[in-house]
N, C-alpha and C positions, 0 to 999 in steps of 0.2 A: 533400480532404486528412485522413491518417490522423490519430487522436489521440493521442498522447504519453502513456505510461504509466510512473512509477516504480517498479521494484521495487526494495524494501528487504528482503535476506536475506541473514546473514552465511555460510549454506550454498551452496556454489556449484552442488551437484545443483538445491538447489531452485529457485535463478536461473534456470539452466540451460531444465528444466522449466517453469517462468511464463514466460520469455523465447519459448517455442517455441509454446507453448500460445498466446499472446498474439498473435505473430507470423502464427501461422495463421490466426486472428481478424481482422487487416487492422491494430492498431497498433503503433505505433514502441515498443522499449523503450529505455528507460535504465536503468541497473543501479546499486544503492550496498550496501556492504558492512555497513555499520554506519551507525547513529545519524547520528552526526558528517558522513558524507557524504555522508550521505538529506536531512538541511539545507540541505548548500551544495548537492545537484544538484535540489531545488525552486525554491531562489531562481535561480540558474542556465538550466536548463531548461524552468521555470512547466508543469509537468506535467499531462494533463483529471484525472489521478486516480492513485492513490498505491496501492499495494499494498505495505504492512508486516509485518513480523514484531516479536514482540513481545522476547525475548530475543537481545538483542544485543550485540557490544562497544562500548566508549565510551560512549553512549545507546542506551537501552530504545526498544524504539516508543513507549513515554505519554508518551516524554520528547521524541521528533519531534513527537509529536501537540500535546504542551503549547508546545513552538515555533511550529509551524507556526500553532498557533487565536493567538495574541500577536501574530500577523506580519499586518498587514492588507493584504500582498500575498499571500499563502498563506495565509487563514485560509476561505479558500470550496473550497479546491481539496478534492474528494471523499477522503477516507481507510477505505478497503476493510484491517480486520487478517485476515492468514493465519496462523495459530500452532497450534501442537500443546497449547498452553495451554489445558486444556477446563475448567477450573475458573470455577464462577460470575463471582468475584472477580473475575477476568481478564480476563471478557466484560463485566461490565457495568462496570469503570473503564474500557474503550475505549469504550463507548457512551456516558459519562459525557462521554469527552473529544469527541465529536464523531466518533465514527466510527462510519461507514454501514453498515455490515458487518460481521459477525466469520464469517470458513470456519475449521473446523477442520483439519489437515494431519492427514493427507497427503492432498493436495487431488485432486478430483476435475475435472476438464479444462474438462469441461462446468459441471459451477456456477459455476467463476469468469468462463467467460466472460458465462456468463446474469448472476451479478452486477454484473459488470464494465460490460456495455450499460444493467442499469438504471440504474445509477448514473450514470452519463454522461450516460443522456437526464434523469434526473431534476435534471442541473445547469446542464442549459441555457436 
């Protein structure tokens, strides 16, 4: 059975690219457009891994991670941040909140698949 990945980004192009890359890698993909929807999808869909942007409406990626870490039903799901924010403070905050990795946009499809595979193996 394929692992389910939740892609969280308010940019439709990014969602489409990540969905195509992950589907080619053999994964099932669910998408959310903002942080509030992301938290709902994590609760409903129980993904194996979450790929999340930071800068989003309603609730940013940091807020998504805080909500996930506070909920025993979601706190073990690995989160990989995919963001255009390259400043050390954003990266440090993401890792402090429990992100397993921080991927800089624009995405490299090979890098994304490699990191997804790596962190899904670590989570088993």
